[in-house]
Steps between C-alpha positions, in 0.01 A plus 500: 500500500629847412496774761507876465673708771257743664694654786854504641649629822856513637588462866680792671845349444432449129624140508158332476202555273145365517282478191134418439414328172153439349428217261476611138266213421374428150157664507394845612398486866407761759752627754330328794527167312856567384636565847381159617799371296768721654853410605727705728875474449785597729831592336848540648807678364805275482859603581569562131204743474264263318142437612379149580149378580511375860135394540185474289169460679157455338288759679137529383375856539839673537509826307751742654815497711667745741806523721577645839864466594594141422143364512284434194122520506243385243150636444259210445139516376308247712170417322374279781481769769498738278796708614839631403772346711847628577724194531865482609672317215750272671280375785177527296336652807189714445589831666170680427172408334285795380138407419364594159144508363396155370419635155835681440604393151857628489801472729541776760797733439726509806819670614734442794660801669879528471542413870277194453258602776203611296299344222262701283219308327265638240143377552160591353326789677211370714258758358614486134680182383602675174744710710762379738647606832840446653529327837832536683572201725747453782557135416681419826202621703251362246295816487402765251655833598334719244239492226576743215246594235698670223253392229715218369359378172573130553793276406730795555862450587581632844843564647666651803768769469848394615451673836158333548319834554316516165282268297457544127208353308288557189184686594227568246719599202770672707782395728459565866771533756373465854703602805378321804585454862307315769309822574467690170474462126558751224470429131622664182443397146652554159384428148753364251541714191474252216 
């Protein structure tokens, strides 16, 4: 079976790399079906500078990877619960499970803060499922710290700034940068000139 790399992430030392690969398959299939045939690979850099595959694990539902220091994490779409799970790669321990609506058709975009303490998950807005909200989770405490409603249009990439103080996401035909702390949120937006 052929696999297509979806996401990569280096550890802090730059000597290991994790990668998530989806099956290419032979017929057109939906994303939710495609990620049921996912593999996650761990790569190591050898003394001569070459990269070698250290481990390959079939991992149904895996769709993204992150690092914090020397640890690797994988985002997994769990259709049984339904939820998005943050899983530590080497031990395969579920660190956090965030519930999702049972009818969610696409995978939930997620981002891990640079210090590895926070996970942001995009979920459908309770009042209008055509729009999404961002939930910021303290995964160690297992609780949602903040619920942001920037008008995310769904399936938007979301990312933390290197200092972890800002989130960027695609919001209703513009990019939004949201500065947040545990007590306040301020947002700004910009439209690309294309």
